[in-house]
N, C-alpha and C positions, 0 to 999 in steps of 0.2 A: 288911836296906836302912834307909838312914837315908830321913831326910825330905829330904834336898836329893835323893835320885838320883831316888825313885820323884817328886820334882815337875820333874827335870829330864828324864825319863822320862815323862809324860805331857805335859809343852810343846811335847818333838821328838812325841810323837803328834798333837796339834792341828796342829802345821806336816804334818805327812805327810796329816791328815783338809783340812787347807787345801786345799793339794797336787792331791788326791783330786778335789777338784770343781773348781776352776780348770780344773787339765787335761781332768779331765772333760768339764766342760761347752764346752771349745774342743775336744775333740777326739770328740765327737757327732757333730759337721759332718757330716751327709753319708751317718755311721754308725749303722744301728739300735741304740739301748739296752741289746738286749740281745746281739746280739753286740760292743759296745764293755766289757759287763761280764763277760763270759764271756773276751776277749781279757785286759784287768784278770785274771779270776780265775788263766789259765794264767800269767802274768806273776806275780803273787804267787806260786802255790805254785812257779816253778820256785825265785824269791829264797828263798823258808823251805828245802824240798829243799837247795838248796846251802847255806844255811845252820846245818841240824841237821845234814849232812855235816860239814862244816865243824868244830862242834862236837863230834862225835862220839855225839850222842843220836840220831841215826836208826842209825849201825854198833849200838850197843847194845841200841835196840827189835830189829833183823834178828835180830838174833845173841842174841837172847835173853835179854840180862843185865838187861835194864828188861821189867817185867811191866807188860800196862795191866789192870786188871780191866774186865770184862764192866761193870757201872757206868761208867766214866771214859772206853771207848766210846762207851755212848750217850750221853752228857752232851756231850763231843765231838762226835760225828754232832748229834747236836740243835746244838748251839751253828752249827757248821759250816751247816745249814741255815736256822737262826736268818741268819746271816749273806750266805748268798745270796740269800735271799728279800730281807733287807735293801736289799742293791744294786742286783736288779735292780730293786725299786721306786726308789731313789734312782736310779740312772740314768733310769727312764723317765722321774723327775719331773725331773730336770737336763734331758732333751732337750725340756718342754714349761712348764720354767717359770724363774722367774728364778732365780740359785742363788745370791742371797744368802736368799733366800724358802724355797727347799727345804734350806738348811742350817741354816736357823733352826727349823723345822719337824721335820728330823730330830735334833736335838739336844733334842728333847722325848723324847729317850729317854733322858738324864739326867734327867728326874722321874722317869718311870719304873721306873727300876734306881734310885731314891733309898727309890720307896716299895714294889718289890720287897724290896730289900735288906732291907725293913723287916720285913716282913710273911712274907718266903721265910726268908731270912736269918739273922732273928731280930737285924738289928744297930739295936743303939739309935739315936738319932738326938734332938740337944736341939733346943731351939726355934729357934737358928740356922741349923738345919738345914733345917726345916719352912720358917723365914720366908725363907732363899735359893730354897728351891724355886718360891715364889710369886713372888718377885724372877724366876728363870727366866724362870715360865709369863708373866708380863707383859711380860718383854725379850723372848718367842717369837713373844709376839702382833703387839708392837710392829713386829718385825723380817721380820714374815711379810706384814704388810699393807703395809706401808713401797713404797706404789704411790700 
């Protein structure tokens, strides 16, 4: 994948993330955050199943053409549990807090990913990345405290 592809996909992901926050905040009126998160998860699962079926990937898995190791299943399960916990907390926070503040705090995940990528994944970072993380932390603080 070339640089433009991952940048374009990253920007689409950011746009989708903004949609989750804005539509989610509006949709929480009169709905519990847990129910809203569960419904969102079901809708996401259905869309993902359609995509996996449409691309032949689910059929290949179910037909035995693709094998997942036990480690892959474990890590995918842990990622799913992490995501579920994150979204339960995110929608609960959206229900009671300002959308921009909640989203800003959620972006602390970028700093955590940066640290974990260095410590766990052993990805090297230059001084620019570390400065960027400090700028990010400052921005999160400023946006979250904008009241």
